[in-house]
N, C-alpha and C positions, 0 to 999 in steps of 0.2 A: 413710198410707192415704187413699184418696180417699173423700170422703163426699158425700152428695147436696147438702149445703149448699155445699161447695167447688165442685162441678160447676155448681150454679145460679149461684154468684157469677161463675165464669168465663164462662158463657154470657151472663150479663147484660152483661158488658164487651165482648162481641163485637158487630160491626155486624149489621144485619138479615140480611145474606147472608154466609155463610162456608162453606168446605169442611170436610168431615169431617177431612181431613188437618191443617188449621189447628187445629181443636179438639184433636185427638189430640196434636199437637206441644205445644200450650199445657199440656195436662194432664200430659204427660211432664215438661215443664219445672217445673211446680208441684211435682210429686212429687219431682224431683231436688233442688230448692231446700229442700223440707221435710226430706228425708233429710240434706242437708248441715247444716242448722240443728241437727238432732238430734245429728249427729256432733260438731258444735262444742260443744253443751251438755254432751255426755258426755265431752268432752276426748279425742275419738278423732281428733284432727288432729295434724299435725306442724308444727314451726316452719318459718319461711322458710329458715333456715340448713340444717335437715335436708333440706328440699326441694332446695336448691341442691346439696347433696352427692349426693343421689339422681340428679339430672339429670346431674351430672358423670360418674357411673358409666355412664350410658346412652351417652355419647359416647367412651368409652375403648375 
């Protein structure tokens, strides 16, 4: 979840001028990275071998 502190930190890293779209894209990226880290910590990921098998199914 986005907090004021995270928002402030992202804004501080931006140049003096930026578009709203750039900020939104950055915030979405931050949220996705945090969600991925949480999934990893909770062992909600699959191995590379399992991923390869899933990808093979897509192309059959």
